[in-house]
N, C-alpha and C positions, 0 to 999 in steps of 0.2 A: 504494500500500500504506500503510495507516495506521501512524503511528509508535507502536511499542510503549510502554506506560506505563513510566515510570522506576521502578526497584526501590524498594521501601519502605526508608526509612532508619530504623534503630532509634533510639529516643529516647536522649538523653544519659544517662550513668550518674549524673549529679547535677543537681540543680535549684537555682536561686538563691532564697533567701528574701527577704522584704521588707526585711530589714536588710542584705542583700548577702552573707550567709553562704551557704555551700553545704551541702547535705545529700544523702545518697543518695536517688535516686529510688526510690519504692516499686516493688518487684518483683511487680506484680500477677499476672504470668503464671507465677510460680515458676521463672523462667529460671535464677536463681542456684542454686536447689536442684537443678534438673535437671543443671546443669553439675557441681556437687559430686558428685552421685551417679555420673555418668559418670566423673569423674576418680577417685573412690575405687575404682571397679571396675577401671579401667585401672592405677592405681598398684599395687593388690594383685595383678593378673594379670601385669603387665610390669615392675614396679619403677618407681622414680622416674626413673632415667636412661632407661629404655626407653619412657617415656610422653612423647609430644610434645603440645604444645598443639594442633597440627593434628588429632591423633588424638582429643583430648578434644572439640574442636569437632564432629568428625564423629560421635562417639558420643552427643553430647548430645541431638539434633543442633542446633547453632546456627551462625551465621556466625562467622568468626574475628573480625570486628569486634565482634560482640556479646560474644564470649568475653572479649576484651581490655578491653571496657568494664567488665565485672564483675570481672575478675581480670587485672591488668596483666602478670603473669608467672607462671611455673610455681611459683616459691616461694610467691607469694601464694595460689595455688590450693591448694597442699599445706597451707599454714597454715590455710586455711578448712576443708579436710577434717578436719584434726586438731582444730580448734576445735569443729566439729560433733560429732565423736566424743566429745569430753569434755563437751559442753554438757549432756548428760543428768545429769552429776554436778555441774558447776560453776555452772550457771545458777540452781539453787535454792540457798537459804542452806545452806552446808556444815554449820553448826551453827545450829539454830533460835534466833531472837533471844530467845525466852522461856526458853531453857535455864537453869535454876537448880536447885539442890538436888542431885539424884542424878547426879554426874559419871560414875559407871560406866555408867548407862543412856544418857547422852549419847554416850559413846565407843562403846558397843555399836551405837547407831543410826548413828553415823558410819561404822563399819566395815561395817555391813549395806549402807549405800548404796554404799560403795566396792566391795564384792564384787559387788553387782548391776551396777555399772559394768564391772567386769572381764569379766562374763559376756556383755556385748553382743558381737555377732558380729564387729565390725570393730576392737575395741579392741586385742586381743593381736596380730592380724595387722599392724596399723599400727605397733605398737611393734616387732615383728620387722623390719619394713621400715626403720624409723628406725635400728635397731641395725646392720642390714646395710649401709646406704648413707650413714650420717652421716659416716664417715671421708672420703668424697669430697665430700659435700654437707653441711657443718656446719649449714646453714640448717634442715635437717630436725630435728635435735635441739633447735635454738633454738626452732622452732615448737612442738615437743612440750612443751618445758619451759614456755614462756610460756602455752600454752593449758591445760595440765593440771597438771603437777607443781607448778609454783610456786603457783597458787591453792589447790591441795589442801593443801599444807604451810602456807601463810599462814593459811588459814581455821582449821585446827586449832591453829596456834601462837597465834592471837588468843584462842581459847577457853582454852588453857592459861595464857596471860598473865593472863586474867581470874581464873582459879583462884589464881594466885600473888598477885594484888592483893587477893583476898578472904581470903588467909591459908590457903587450902585446900591449897596446895603450898608447899614451903619457898621463902623469899625467896632471890634470887640465882641461881636456876636459869634457864637460857636457854630461853625458850619455843620458839624455832626449832629448837634442838638436840633438845629433848624431842619435838617433833612429828616430826622426821626419824627419831629413834630409835624412836618408837612405830610409825611406818609401816614401818620396817625390820623390827621384830619381828613385824609382821603379814605383810608381803610375802615375807619369806624362806621361811617354811614354807608359805604358802598361795597366793602369786601366781607366784613364779618357777618352780615346777614346771610350772605351766600354760604359761608362756612357752616353756619348754624341751620341752614335750610329754611329760613324765614324770608318773607318778601322784603325787598329793599324799599324803604319808606320815603326816600328822598330823591329829588330830581338830581340826576348825575351831573349835569352841566352846572347847576347852581352850587352843588357841593364842591366841585373842582374849582370854580371861580372864587368861592369864599376861602378855600384853602390857599389859593394863590395870593389872594388879598392879604391873608395872614402873614405870608412870607415877604411879599414885595411892598406892601403898603401902597403908596401912591406913585411909585416909579413907573 
């Protein structure tokens, strides 16, 4: 009886450059994307605790070896899912580099992109999952903060800092605090009702304009 061929061994997750540094191997077959999609589906169906790496491998489907080559642990995989969910908002410049002049128009455009992000089908369900399971798994909130909230606030704060430097906002104001307060003024009337599954009780345009007034005043 002929000896059966040895099973194919997946390529390593990283390759060595001519300088000796390592870099991720190109995922030409879309394996990582397939794993993330399977993991996202299972996380939302079964929760973080209820999702095993074995179940993700079976759903992808990939071997466990391939799964762990791409994502060393469940926390890494969840972080990648959160990063992908936020990528549609954070990968593009949060504030266009050529933004000058009409600060009100810039902030309106920022909020428009943010509300488009909220409307994506996985964003609010993933946040609900983080809120529900973070007390037992604090790495979930850390991943959510690092992938989304932190860059969203930092990008806006950098723009507000530029307005302060140009004399368009009063000196001495903390751009980080201004950004956080602006986002709070937007999210309290327009975002959190969606998270809680209750109707939004405010006119979106008016809520945005009043929030911008709170930051810009009369400029």
